C-alpha positions as CSV (number, residue, x, y, z in Angstrom):
1,M,4.5,-33.2,1.4
2,T,3.2,-33.3,-2.1
3,N,6.2,-35.3,-3.5
4,L,6.2,-37.9,-0.5
5,T,4.2,-40.3,-2.3
6,I,4.5,-43.8,-3.6
7,N,4.0,-42.6,-7.2
8,N,7.4,-40.6,-6.6
9,L,9.5,-43.4,-5.6
10,P,11.9,-44.9,-7.9
11,K,10.7,-47.5,-10.5
12,Y,12.3,-50.6,-8.7
13,L,10.8,-49.8,-5.5
14,K,7.3,-48.6,-6.6
15,P,5.9,-51.8,-7.2
16,A,6.7,-53.4,-4.1
17,A,5.7,-50.3,-2.1
18,K,2.3,-50.8,-3.9
19,F,2.1,-54.2,-2.9
20,V,2.7,-53.5,0.9
21,R,0.1,-50.7,1.1
22,H,-2.4,-52.6,-0.7
23,K,-1.8,-55.3,1.8
24,E,-2.4,-53.0,4.6
25,Q,-5.5,-51.5,3.0
26,A,-6.7,-54.9,2.3
27,A,-6.5,-56.2,5.9
28,G,-10.3,-56.1,6.4
29,L,-11.3,-56.7,2.6
30,S,-12.0,-60.7,2.2
31,T,-11.6,-60.7,-1.7
32,S,-7.9,-59.1,-1.6
33,R,-6.8,-61.2,1.4
34,F,-8.3,-64.5,-0.4
35,I,-6.6,-63.8,-3.9
36,Q,-3.4,-63.0,-2.0
37,D,-3.4,-66.2,0.3
38,F,-4.9,-68.5,-2.2
39,S,-2.0,-67.7,-4.5
40,V,0.8,-68.0,-1.8
41,C,-0.4,-71.6,-0.9
42,M,-1.4,-72.8,-4.4
43,I,1.5,-71.6,-6.6
44,P,3.9,-74.2,-4.7
45,K,1.5,-77.0,-4.7
46,A,0.6,-76.5,-8.3
47,T,4.2,-76.6,-9.0
48,F,4.7,-79.8,-7.1
49,S,1.6,-81.5,-8.1
50,R,2.2,-85.2,-9.2
51,S,-1.1,-85.6,-11.4
52,I,-4.3,-83.9,-12.5
53,P,-6.1,-85.4,-9.5
54,D,-3.6,-84.3,-7.1
55,L,-3.7,-80.7,-8.5
56,C,-7.4,-80.6,-8.5
57,E,-7.9,-81.8,-4.9
58,N,-5.2,-78.8,-3.9
59,V,-7.4,-76.3,-6.0
60,F,-10.5,-77.7,-4.1
61,L,-9.1,-77.7,-0.5
62,E,-7.1,-74.4,-1.0
63,G,-10.3,-72.5,-2.6
64,S,-12.6,-73.8,-0.1
65,E,-10.5,-73.4,3.3
66,E,-9.5,-69.8,2.1
67,S,-13.3,-69.0,1.3
68,L,-14.1,-70.4,4.8
69,I,-11.6,-68.1,6.4
70,Y,-12.2,-64.8,4.8
71,F,-15.8,-64.9,3.7
72,T,-17.8,-67.1,6.1
73,P,-17.1,-65.3,9.4
74,A,-18.3,-61.9,8.3
75,L,-21.2,-63.3,6.3
76,L,-22.4,-65.7,9.0
77,G,-21.4,-64.0,12.3
78,E,-22.1,-60.5,11.4
79,K,-25.0,-60.5,8.6
80,V,-26.9,-63.6,9.9
81,A,-26.2,-65.0,13.5
82,R,-25.9,-61.4,15.1
83,K,-29.3,-60.4,13.5
84,V,-31.0,-63.5,14.4
85,F,-29.7,-63.9,17.8
86,S,-29.5,-60.6,19.0
87,K,-32.9,-59.5,18.0
88,K,-34.6,-59.4,21.4
89,L,-31.5,-57.3,23.1
90,P,-32.9,-53.9,24.0
91,D,-31.3,-51.6,21.5
92,K,-28.7,-50.0,23.8
93,L,-27.2,-53.3,24.2
94,K,-27.0,-54.5,20.5
95,K,-23.9,-52.4,20.0
96,E,-22.1,-54.2,22.5
97,V,-22.4,-57.6,21.0
98,S,-19.3,-57.0,19.1
99,V,-17.1,-56.0,22.5
100,P,-14.9,-59.0,23.3
101,A,-16.3,-60.9,26.1
102,K,-13.1,-60.6,28.0
103,D,-13.6,-56.8,28.1
104,L,-17.1,-57.2,29.2
105,L,-16.3,-59.5,32.2
106,K,-13.7,-57.2,33.3
107,E,-16.3,-54.7,33.9
108,N,-18.7,-57.4,35.4
109,K,-21.8,-55.4,34.4
110,E,-25.2,-56.5,35.1
111,T,-26.0,-56.3,31.4
112,N,-23.5,-59.3,31.2
113,K,-26.6,-61.7,31.8
114,Q,-28.0,-60.6,28.6
115,I,-25.2,-59.9,26.2
116,L,-22.8,-62.9,26.8
117,P,-25.5,-65.7,26.2
118,V,-26.2,-63.9,22.9
119,K,-22.7,-63.6,22.0
120,A,-22.2,-67.5,23.0
121,A,-25.1,-68.3,20.6
122,I,-23.5,-66.2,17.6
123,A,-20.0,-68.3,18.4
124,L,-21.9,-71.3,18.4
125,A,-23.7,-70.8,15.1
126,A,-20.0,-70.0,13.6
127,T,-18.9,-73.3,14.5
128,I,-20.1,-74.4,11.3
129,I,-17.0,-72.8,9.7
130,P,-14.4,-75.4,11.6
131,L,-16.9,-78.2,11.0
132,T,-17.1,-77.6,7.1
133,E,-13.1,-77.5,7.5
134,F,-13.3,-81.0,8.9
135,S,-15.8,-82.3,6.4
136,L,-13.8,-80.8,3.2
137,N,-11.1,-83.5,3.2
138,Y,-14.0,-86.3,3.1
139,I,-15.7,-84.3,0.4
140,K,-12.3,-84.0,-1.4
141,N,-12.0,-88.0,-1.3
142,L,-15.6,-88.3,-2.7
143,M,-14.8,-85.7,-5.3
144,T,-11.7,-87.7,-6.6
145,L,-13.7,-91.0,-6.4
146,K,-16.4,-89.8,-8.1
147,V,-14.7,-87.6,-11.1
148,F,-11.5,-89.6,-11.2
149,K,-12.5,-93.2,-10.0
150,K,-9.8,-92.9,-7.6
151,S,-9.4,-93.7,-4.0
152,D,-5.9,-95.2,-3.6
153,F,-3.2,-92.4,-2.7
154,K,-0.6,-94.3,-4.4
155,N,-2.3,-94.1,-7.9
156,I,-3.6,-90.5,-7.0
157,A,0.2,-89.5,-6.4
158,S,1.5,-91.3,-9.1
159,L,3.5,-94.0,-7.0
160,E,1.7,-96.5,-8.8
161,D,-0.6,-97.1,-11.9
162,K,-2.9,-100.1,-10.7
163,K,-6.2,-100.9,-11.1
164,E,-8.3,-99.7,-8.0
165,D,-9.8,-101.8,-5.4
166,T,-13.6,-101.7,-5.7
167,V,-13.8,-102.8,-1.8
168,Q,-11.4,-100.1,-0.7
169,Q,-13.6,-97.4,-3.0
170,Q,-16.4,-98.4,-1.2
171,K,-14.8,-98.4,2.3
172,V,-13.5,-94.5,1.3
173,E,-17.0,-93.4,0.1
174,K,-18.6,-95.0,3.5
175,S,-16.2,-93.3,5.6
176,A,-16.5,-89.9,4.0
177,K,-20.5,-90.2,4.1
178,K,-20.4,-91.4,7.6
179,H,-17.8,-88.5,9.0
180,I,-19.6,-85.7,6.8
181,A,-22.9,-87.0,8.6
182,I,-21.4,-86.9,11.8
183,A,-20.2,-83.3,11.7
184,G,-23.6,-82.1,10.6
185,G,-25.2,-84.3,13.6
186,I,-22.7,-82.3,16.0
187,Y,-23.6,-78.6,14.4
188,A,-27.2,-79.3,14.8
189,G,-26.6,-79.8,18.4
190,L,-24.5,-76.8,18.9
191,L,-27.1,-75.0,16.9
192,S,-29.8,-76.1,19.3
193,L,-27.6,-75.1,22.0
194,A,-27.1,-71.5,20.8
195,G,-30.9,-71.2,20.5
196,L,-31.1,-72.1,24.1
197,M,-28.5,-69.6,25.2
198,A,-30.1,-66.8,23.3
199,T,-33.8,-67.5,24.7
200,K,-33.0,-68.6,28.2
201,G,-29.5,-67.7,28.7
202,K,-30.1,-64.6,30.7
203,N,-32.4,-66.3,33.5
204,S,-30.1,-69.4,33.6
205,K,-26.8,-69.4,35.9
206,V,-25.7,-72.7,34.2
207,L,-25.9,-71.4,30.7
208,Q,-24.1,-68.0,31.8
209,N,-21.3,-69.9,33.0
210,I,-21.3,-72.1,29.9
211,S,-21.4,-68.8,27.7
212,E,-18.4,-67.4,29.7
213,F,-16.4,-70.6,29.3
214,I,-17.1,-70.5,25.4
215,L,-16.3,-67.1,25.3
216,A,-13.3,-66.3,27.2
217,P,-12.0,-70.0,28.6
218,G,-8.9,-68.3,30.1
219,T,-10.8,-65.7,32.1
220,K,-13.2,-68.6,33.3
221,L,-10.6,-71.1,34.3
222,F,-7.6,-69.0,35.4
223,K,-9.1,-65.8,36.6
224,T,-6.3,-64.4,38.7
225,K,-4.3,-67.3,39.0
226,S,-2.1,-67.0,36.0
227,E,-2.1,-64.0,33.9
228,K,-0.2,-65.7,31.0
229,A,-2.2,-68.7,31.0
230,K,-5.3,-66.6,31.2
231,N,-4.3,-64.6,28.2
232,F,-2.8,-67.4,26.1
233,C,-6.1,-69.4,26.7
234,D,-8.4,-66.6,25.8
235,K,-6.3,-65.8,22.8
236,Y,-6.1,-69.2,21.1
237,F,-9.3,-71.2,22.4
238,S,-11.8,-68.8,22.6
239,L,-14.7,-69.0,20.2
240,D,-15.6,-65.6,20.4
241,F,-15.3,-63.0,17.4
242,N,-12.9,-60.2,17.1
243,N,-14.3,-56.6,16.8
244,Q,-12.9,-54.5,13.9
245,D,-15.0,-50.9,14.0
246,G,-18.0,-52.6,15.6
247,K,-18.2,-55.5,13.3
248,L,-17.7,-59.3,14.0
249,V,-14.5,-60.7,12.3
250,M,-12.6,-64.1,12.8
251,S,-10.7,-64.4,15.9
252,K,-7.2,-66.0,16.6
253,G,-9.1,-68.7,18.7
254,Q,-11.6,-69.6,15.9
255,L,-8.6,-69.9,13.6
256,T,-7.1,-72.3,16.0
257,T,-10.6,-74.2,16.3
258,C,-10.5,-74.6,12.4
259,V,-6.8,-75.8,12.3
260,L,-7.3,-78.3,14.9
261,T,-10.7,-79.7,13.8
262,G,-9.7,-79.5,10.3
263,G,-6.8,-81.7,11.4
264,A,-8.5,-84.2,12.4
265,G,-10.3,-84.2,9.4
266,Y,-7.0,-84.3,7.3
267,F,-5.7,-87.3,9.3
268,G,-9.0,-89.3,9.0
269,A,-9.5,-88.8,5.4
270,S,-5.9,-89.6,4.7
271,A,-6.1,-92.7,6.7
272,D,-8.7,-94.1,4.6
273,R,-6.7,-93.6,1.4
274,G,-3.6,-95.6,2.8
275,K,-0.6,-95.4,5.1
276,E,1.2,-93.5,2.4
277,N,-1.2,-90.5,2.6
278,L,-1.5,-90.5,6.4
279,K,2.4,-90.2,6.6
280,E,2.4,-87.5,4.1
281,T,-0.2,-85.6,6.4
282,A,1.6,-86.5,9.6
283,T,5.0,-84.7,7.8
284,R,3.1,-81.8,6.4
285,F,0.3,-80.6,9.0
286,P,2.2,-80.1,12.2
287,I,4.4,-77.7,10.5
288,V,1.9,-75.8,8.4
289,G,-0.8,-76.0,11.1
290,L,1.5,-74.2,13.8
291,Y,2.7,-71.7,11.0
292,V,-1.0,-70.8,10.4
293,I,-2.1,-70.4,14.1
294,T,1.3,-68.6,15.2
295,G,4.2,-68.8,13.1
296,S,3.5,-65.7,10.7
297,E,3.3,-63.5,13.8
298,L,6.5,-65.1,15.3
299,V,8.4,-64.7,12.0
300,E,7.5,-60.8,11.7
301,K,8.2,-60.3,15.3
302,G,11.4,-62.0,15.2
303,F,12.6,-60.5,12.1
304,K,12.1,-57.2,13.6
305,K,13.6,-57.9,16.9
306,L,16.7,-59.1,14.8
307,L,16.7,-55.8,12.8
308,K,16.5,-53.4,15.8
309,K,19.3,-55.6,17.7
310,C,21.6,-55.1,14.6
311,G,20.7,-51.4,14.7
312,K,18.9,-51.6,11.4
313,C,15.4,-49.7,10.6
314,K,15.5,-47.9,13.8
315,E,13.8,-44.9,12.4
316,I,10.5,-47.0,11.5
317,I,10.5,-49.8,14.2
318,G,8.9,-48.3,17.4
319,E,9.9,-49.5,21.1
320,N,7.3,-52.1,21.0
321,L,8.2,-53.1,17.9
322,E,5.4,-51.1,16.0
323,V,5.8,-50.1,12.5
324,P,3.4,-47.4,10.9
325,E,1.3,-47.9,7.8
326,F,2.9,-46.9,4.8
327,D,0.3,-43.8,4.5
328,K,1.7,-42.4,7.7
329,L,5.6,-42.6,6.3
330,G,5.3,-39.0,4.4
331,E,4.6,-37.5,7.7
332,L,7.5,-39.4,9.7
333,A,9.9,-38.6,6.9
334,E,9.1,-34.8,7.3
335,T,9.9,-35.1,11.1
336,I,13.0,-36.9,10.6
337,S,14.1,-34.4,7.9
338,K,13.7,-31.6,10.2
339,K,15.6,-33.1,12.9
340,K,18.6,-34.1,10.6
341,N,18.4,-31.2,8.4
342,T,18.0,-33.5,5.3
343,S,15.7,-33.8,2.4
344,A,12.2,-35.1,3.3
345,E,12.2,-37.2,-0.1
346,K,15.6,-39.0,0.7
347,E,14.4,-39.9,4.3
348,Y,10.7,-41.0,2.9
349,K,12.5,-43.3,0.2
350,K,14.8,-44.8,3.0
351,L,11.5,-45.3,5.2
352,A,9.7,-46.7,2.2
353,K,12.7,-49.4,1.4
354,Q,12.6,-50.4,5.1
355,K,8.7,-50.7,5.4
356,V,9.1,-53.0,2.3
357,L,11.7,-55.2,3.7
358,I,10.0,-55.5,7.1
359,S,6.7,-56.2,5.5
360,G,8.1,-58.5,2.5
361,F,10.1,-60.7,4.4
362,P,7.0,-63.0,5.9
363,F,5.4,-63.1,3.0
364,L,8.5,-64.1,1.0
365,F,9.2,-66.7,4.0
366,A,5.5,-67.7,3.7
367,I,5.8,-68.6,-0.1
368,G,9.4,-69.8,0.0
369,V,9.7,-71.8,3.1
370,M,5.9,-72.8,4.0
371,G,5.1,-73.1,0.6
372,F,7.9,-74.4,-2.1
373,V,10.0,-75.9,0.7
374,V,7.5,-77.7,2.7
375,S,5.6,-78.7,-0.5
376,G,8.8,-80.1,-2.1
377,L,10.2,-81.9,0.7
378,T,6.4,-83.6,1.7
379,R,6.3,-85.0,-1.7
380,Y,10.2,-86.0,-1.8
381,F,9.8,-88.0,1.6
382,T,6.9,-89.7,0.3
383,Q,8.4,-90.9,-2.7
384,K,11.4,-92.0,-0.8
385,R,9.4,-94.0,1.7
386,Y,7.6,-95.6,-1.1
387,D,10.7,-96.6,-2.7
388,K,12.3,-97.8,0.4
389,A,9.1,-100.0,1.1
390,Q,9.2,-101.5,-2.3
391,A,12.9,-102.2,-2.0
392,N,12.2,-104.0,1.3
393,K,9.3,-106.0,-0.4
394,G,11.8,-107.0,-3.1
395,V,14.5,-108.2,-0.3
396,N,11.8,-110.2,1.7
397,A,10.5,-111.9,-1.4
């Protein structure tokens, strides 16, 4: 197996193979994932930016959003909230804080009365992430107003170049400050509830029920009525953290909360700057939001199903569409070569190509379709809508 390494692959295949392997190894590394996803989002938006303010807004939003997703959950959930709220738990129960609530509820242990309220407190403390996501677009409006003295989307998007309306600017500033304050007030209330959960939860049936609803809404609402509905609700609407080697990391439910709460901020902040901005947001957000929550999984799963149906990559795609990590390909190549009586190096090269194809397609889809196509079309339709509105004004005049 000495030759079955990436370094011995052909030159044309080696860079792609290294990229896929690094992506797998970086699955739990926030910095690597941040750089990768920030690049995927920013390259298309920078390409289609319509002005310096437009570019700066996109850099600010993408940098802030990716930082929230990849750095804040581990920092806030694992390093801060877990230590604060699980402090009074017995040592033998502290490790179970990372166990998903739906798994704890299956066992129905007596200790759940102590663990679940603490887990709910940690989850509520982490709601600062979606609430900050909500505030980011209002912060962006303030930033553009203070730095570039612009609040009218038509000027920011280079649709027009007219003098700014001071009344409109005051309206945008007032709305931004009000909504940021509302988000802060909501978080203060949720943080108070988190403190109550951690201190009084184990002795209160009401707080325990609230804990279960926060952490496993599907299990709480549906129980045995509908397994599909229960699993769907637990996956996409739970505020519980995921468990990665005993540490708390962001879950799909928390991501969904970020997208939906952030969406409210997107639409509200867009409406403040004019109907053109609101329409552009309405065009883009449903597509991007759905893709962020479920699309990447669906694209990869659908692509693997298609390959399997066509009889391609059958050595590397398992029965349940599972694909081994790059570091396991050497061992698989050895096994296949013995069965086929072929060269292990040849089989390894073949598997590496298949692995790059399967892993690379969703990435290319993200940057190509969700990046360039959506960004390009969004800006194109904004310009067309504006041109049509101006033509109608001319006809009416």
